[in-house]
KOLMARDO-65371 format. One record per atom (N, C-alpha, C, O): residue number from 1; residue in one letter; atom name; x, z, y. Coordinates in steps of 0.001 Angstrom, whole numbers, plus 500000, padded with zeros to 6 digits. Atoms other than C-alpha are relative to their C-alpha. Last residue first. Layout:
N
+------+------+------+--------+--------+--------+
: resi : resn : name :     xx :     zz :     yy :
+------+------+------+--------+--------+--------+
:  NUM :    A :   CA :      X :      Z :      Y :
...
+------+------+------+--------+--------+--------+
***
This chain:
54
+------+------+------+--------+--------+--------+
: resi : resn : name :     xx :     zz :     yy :
+------+------+------+--------+--------+--------+
:   54 :    X :    N : 500960 : 499705 : 498933 :
:   54 :    X :   CA : 261096 : 287294 : 975425 :
:   54 :    X :    C : 500528 : 499611 : 501351 :
:   54 :    X :    O : 499843 : 499793 : 502358 :
:   53 :    X :    N : 499435 : 499325 : 498824 :
:   53 :    X :   CA : 262912 : 285710 : 972517 :
:   53 :    X :    C : 498936 : 500240 : 501070 :
:   53 :    X :    O : 497963 : 499494 : 501183 :
:   52 :    X :    N : 501067 : 499886 : 499004 :
:   52 :    X :   CA : 260965 : 284984 : 969292 :
:   52 :    X :    C : 500527 : 500748 : 501226 :
:   52 :    X :    O : 500189 : 501912 : 501442 :
:   51 :    X :    N : 501059 : 500979 : 500229 :
:   51 :    X :   CA : 263376 : 283726 : 966643 :
:   51 :    X :    C : 498992 : 499983 : 501129 :
:   51 :    X :    O : 498520 : 498916 : 501522 :
:   50 :    X :    N : 499415 : 501352 : 499894 :
:   50 :    X :   CA : 266475 : 285573 : 967856 :
:   50 :    X :    C : 498897 : 498951 : 499901 :
:   50 :    X :    O : 498914 : 497972 : 500647 :
:   49 :    X :    N : 499479 : 500166 : 498634 :
:   49 :    X :   CA : 264729 : 288884 : 968615 :
:   49 :    X :    C : 500603 : 498598 : 500195 :
:   49 :    X :    O : 500554 : 498044 : 501294 :
:   48 :    X :    N : 501118 : 500277 : 499096 :
:   48 :    X :   CA : 262691 : 288526 : 965411 :
:   48 :    X :    C : 500468 : 499818 : 501440 :
:   48 :    X :    O : 499877 : 499037 : 502186 :
:   47 :    X :    N : 500457 : 501366 : 500270 :
:   47 :    X :   CA : 265898 : 288239 : 963383 :
:   47 :    X :    C : 498835 : 499642 : 500922 :
:   47 :    X :    O : 498782 : 498529 : 501446 :
:   46 :    X :    N : 498990 : 500938 : 499492 :
:   46 :    X :   CA : 267345 : 291358 : 965010 :
:   46 :    X :    C : 499568 : 498551 : 499798 :
:   46 :    X :    O : 499745 : 497720 : 500689 :
:   45 :    X :    N : 500074 : 499991 : 498537 :
:   45 :    X :   CA : 264134 : 293347 : 964485 :
:   45 :    X :    C : 501001 : 499015 : 500591 :
:   45 :    X :    O : 500689 : 498320 : 501558 :
:   44 :    X :    N : 501253 : 500650 : 499599 :
:   44 :    X :   CA : 263986 : 292321 : 960814 :
:   44 :    X :    C : 499885 : 499928 : 501520 :
:   44 :    X :    O : 499495 : 498895 : 502064 :
:   43 :    X :    N : 499856 : 501442 : 500242 :
:   43 :    X :   CA : 267666 : 293175 : 960272 :
:   43 :    X :    C : 498746 : 499261 : 500454 :
:   43 :    X :    O : 498845 : 498209 : 501085 :
:   42 :    X :    N : 499077 : 500521 : 498990 :
:   42 :    X :   CA : 267255 : 296596 : 961899 :
:   42 :    X :    C : 500183 : 498491 : 499846 :
:   42 :    X :    O : 500245 : 497767 : 500840 :
:   41 :    X :    N : 500712 : 500046 : 498716 :
:   41 :    X :   CA : 264180 : 297310 : 959778 :
:   41 :    X :    C : 500887 : 499431 : 501101 :
:   41 :    X :    O : 500419 : 498654 : 501933 :
:   40 :    X :    N : 500968 : 501093 : 500051 :
:   40 :    X :   CA : 266058 : 296365 : 956619 :
:   40 :    X :    C : 499220 : 499868 : 501296 :
:   40 :    X :    O : 498972 : 498757 : 501764 :
:   39 :    X :    N : 499227 : 501242 : 499877 :
:   39 :    X :   CA : 268969 : 298632 : 957559 :
:   39 :    X :    C : 499053 : 498797 : 499991 :
:   39 :    X :    O : 499227 : 497861 : 500771 :
:   38 :    X :    N : 499462 : 500065 : 498634 :
:   38 :    X :   CA : 266588 : 301531 : 958172 :
:   38 :    X :    C : 500775 : 498707 : 500221 :
:   38 :    X :    O : 500615 : 498051 : 501251 :
:   37 :    X :    N : 501112 : 500319 : 499107 :
:   37 :    X :   CA : 264653 : 300844 : 954951 :
:   37 :    X :    C : 500470 : 499898 : 501452 :
:   37 :    X :    O : 499987 : 499046 : 502198 :
:   36 :    X :    N : 500365 : 501398 : 500177 :
:   36 :    X :   CA : 267884 : 300696 : 952975 :
:   36 :    X :    C : 498856 : 499581 : 500912 :
:   36 :    X :    O : 498858 : 498474 : 501450 :
:   35 :    X :    N : 498934 : 500794 : 499378 :
:   35 :    X :   CA : 269067 : 304021 : 954398 :
:   35 :    X :    C : 499666 : 498516 : 499909 :
:   35 :    X :    O : 499847 : 497780 : 500879 :
:   34 :    X :    N : 500149 : 499828 : 498552 :
:   34 :    X :   CA : 265712 : 305615 : 953530 :
:   34 :    X :    C : 501054 : 499181 : 500735 :
:   34 :    X :    O : 500749 : 498536 : 501739 :
:   33 :    X :    N : 501183 : 500768 : 499613 :
:   33 :    X :   CA : 265871 : 304188 : 950001 :
:   33 :    X :    C : 499776 : 500088 : 501510 :
:   33 :    X :    O : 499412 : 499096 : 502142 :
:   32 :    X :    N : 499568 : 501389 : 499863 :
:   32 :    X :   CA : 269427 : 305499 : 949667 :
:   32 :    X :    C : 498830 : 499089 : 500345 :
:   32 :    X :    O : 499025 : 498050 : 500975 :
:   31 :    X :    N : 499355 : 500237 : 498693 :
:   31 :    X :   CA : 268141 : 309001 : 950414 :
:   31 :    X :    C : 500455 : 498561 : 500197 :
:   31 :    X :    O : 500445 : 498059 : 501321 :
:   30 :    X :    N : 498573 : 500178 : 500192 :
:   30 :    X :   CA : 265751 : 308845 : 947417 :
:   30 :    X :    C : 500653 : 499713 : 501359 :
:   30 :    X :    O : 500159 : 498868 : 502105 :
:   29 :    X :    N : 499526 : 501362 : 499743 :
:   29 :    X :   CA : 262339 : 310051 : 948475 :
:   29 :    X :    C : 501510 : 499980 : 499817 :
:   29 :    X :    O : 502218 : 500869 : 500291 :
:   28 :    X :    N : 498536 : 500062 : 500094 :
:   28 :    X :   CA : 260587 : 313149 : 947120 :
:   28 :    X :    C : 500427 : 498544 : 500119 :
:   28 :    X :    O : 499994 : 497695 : 499340 :
:   27 :    X :    N : 499545 : 501362 : 500272 :
:   27 :    X :   CA : 257016 : 313727 : 948264 :
:   27 :    X :    C : 501518 : 499982 : 500019 :
:   27 :    X :    O : 502141 : 500414 : 500989 :
:   26 :    X :    N : 499488 : 500772 : 498871 :
:   26 :    X :   CA : 256204 : 317420 : 948104 :
:   26 :    X :    C : 500463 : 498618 : 499532 :
:   26 :    X :    O : 500897 : 498437 : 498394 :
:   25 :    X :    N : 500998 : 500973 : 499584 :
:   25 :    X :   CA : 254023 : 318816 : 945299 :
:   25 :    X :    C : 500504 : 499091 : 501124 :
:   25 :    X :    O : 499826 : 498130 : 501483 :
:   24 :    X :    N : 500131 : 501034 : 501028 :
:   24 :    X :   CA : 256895 : 320595 : 943558 :
:   24 :    X :    C : 499024 : 498904 : 500407 :
:   24 :    X :    O : 499093 : 497793 : 499881 :
:   23 :    X :    N : 501413 : 500328 : 500156 :
:   23 :    X :   CA : 257768 : 322521 : 946709 :
:   23 :    X :    C : 499883 : 498845 : 499019 :
:   23 :    X :    O : 500350 : 497739 : 499290 :
:   22 :    X :    N : 500196 : 501397 : 500372 :
:   22 :    X :   CA : 261166 : 324146 : 946477 :
:   22 :    X :    C : 498509 : 499763 : 499818 :
:   22 :    X :    O : 497826 : 500549 : 499161 :
:   21 :    X :    N : 501080 : 500321 : 500934 :
:   21 :    X :   CA : 261659 : 327383 : 948336 :
:   21 :    X :    C : 499930 : 498501 : 499757 :
:   21 :    X :    O : 500079 : 497692 : 500673 :
:   20 :    X :    N : 499496 : 499929 : 501363 :
:   20 :    X :   CA : 265059 : 328058 : 949907 :
:   20 :    X :    C : 498933 : 499604 : 498981 :
:   20 :    X :    O : 499264 : 499261 : 497846 :
:   19 :    X :    N : 499385 : 501269 : 500374 :
:   19 :    X :   CA : 263979 : 326836 : 953345 :
:   19 :    X :    C : 500498 : 499989 : 498561 :
:   19 :    X :    O : 500812 : 498924 : 498028 :
:   18 :    X :    N : 500922 : 501126 : 499778 :
:   18 :    X :   CA : 261517 : 329688 : 953886 :
:   18 :    X :    C : 500594 : 498687 : 499496 :
:   18 :    X :    O : 499915 : 497927 : 498805 :
:   17 :    X :    N : 501056 : 499897 : 500991 :
:   17 :    X :   CA : 263679 : 332437 : 952321 :
:   17 :    X :    C : 499044 : 498812 : 500118 :
:   17 :    X :    O : 498571 : 498296 : 499106 :
:   16 :    X :    N : 499386 : 500329 : 501287 :
:   16 :    X :   CA : 266656 : 331313 : 954381 :
:   16 :    X :    C : 498945 : 500033 : 498906 :
:   16 :    X :    O : 498925 : 499157 : 498042 :
:   15 :    X :    N : 499776 : 501447 : 500056 :
:   15 :    X :   CA : 264497 : 331241 : 957484 :
:   15 :    X :    C : 500607 : 499588 : 498677 :
:   15 :    X :    O : 500241 : 498560 : 498108 :
:   14 :    X :    N : 501288 : 500666 : 500144 :
:   14 :    X :   CA : 263222 : 334767 : 956837 :
:   14 :    X :    C : 500151 : 498495 : 499917 :
:   14 :    X :    O : 499450 : 497850 : 499138 :
:   13 :    X :    N : 500433 : 499796 : 501384 :
:   13 :    X :   CA : 266745 : 336046 : 956242 :
:   13 :    X :    C : 498650 : 499335 : 499764 :
:   13 :    X :    O : 498419 : 498774 : 498693 :
:   12 :    X :    N : 499250 : 500932 : 500852 :
:   12 :    X :   CA : 267863 : 334486 : 959510 :
:   12 :    X :    C : 499577 : 500148 : 498550 :
:   12 :    X :    O : 499490 : 499154 : 497828 :
:   11 :    X :    N : 500573 : 501332 : 499800 :
:   11 :    X :   CA : 265072 : 336292 : 961389 :
:   11 :    X :    C : 500735 : 498967 : 499147 :
:   11 :    X :    O : 500115 : 498028 : 498649 :
:   10 :    X :    N : 501348 : 500055 : 500555 :
:   10 :    X :   CA : 266071 : 339617 : 959861 :
:   10 :    X :    C : 499391 : 498614 : 500181 :
:   10 :    X :    O : 498752 : 498102 : 499262 :
:    9 :    X :    N : 499940 : 500029 : 501459 :
:    9 :    X :   CA : 269777 : 339097 : 960482 :
:    9 :    X :    C : 498610 : 499874 : 499386 :
:    9 :    X :    O : 498427 : 499138 : 498417 :
:    8 :    X :    N : 499497 : 501279 : 500494 :
:    8 :    X :   CA : 269359 : 338138 : 964112 :
:    8 :    X :    C : 499988 : 499913 : 498495 :
:    8 :    X :    O : 499643 : 498872 : 497936 :
:    7 :    X :    N : 501040 : 501027 : 500025 :
:    7 :    X :   CA : 267122 : 341087 : 964999 :
:    7 :    X :    C : 500483 : 498691 : 499393 :
:    7 :    X :    O : 499709 : 498006 : 498725 :
:    6 :    X :    N : 500364 : 500300 : 501369 :
:    6 :    X :   CA : 269566 : 343793 : 964012 :
:    6 :    X :    C : 499016 : 498856 : 499893 :
:    6 :    X :    O : 498641 : 498463 : 498789 :
:    5 :    X :    N : 498957 : 500741 : 500700 :
:    5 :    X :   CA : 271551 : 344585 : 967149 :
:    5 :    X :    C : 499606 : 499684 : 498564 :
:    5 :    X :    O : 500502 : 499601 : 497724 :
:    4 :    X :    N : 500094 : 499771 : 501440 :
:    4 :    X :   CA : 268829 : 345636 : 969564 :
:    4 :    X :    C : 501044 : 499139 : 499312 :
:    4 :    X :    O : 501272 : 497995 : 499705 :
:    3 :    X :    N : 500423 : 501148 : 500799 :
:    3 :    X :   CA : 269905 : 345633 : 973185 :
:    3 :    X :    C : 499921 : 500392 : 498535 :
:    3 :    X :    O : 500676 : 501247 : 498072 :
:    2 :    X :    N : 499336 : 500134 : 501298 :
:    2 :    X :   CA : 270019 : 348636 : 975484 :
:    2 :    X :    C : 499432 : 498804 : 499243 :
:    2 :    X :    O : 498245 : 498493 : 499333 :
:    1 :    X :    N : 500958 : 499937 : 501064 :
:    1 :    X :   CA : 268931 : 348271 : 979106 :
:    1 :    X :    C : 500719 : 499723 : 498672 :
:    1 :    X :    O : 501532 : 498803 : 498582 :
+------+------+------+--------+--------+--------+
***
């Protein structure tokens, strides 16, 4: 059975068009804030594990 050789480019072009759009209404978060929240969560969990062992 013959295979089509053009499907990959069309689907990739659609993804590029989809991800290339900027949404002005989207919530924008600073990446360092996300890193800080992850580190803070890890510290809180570690402290709770020492204070309140199971």
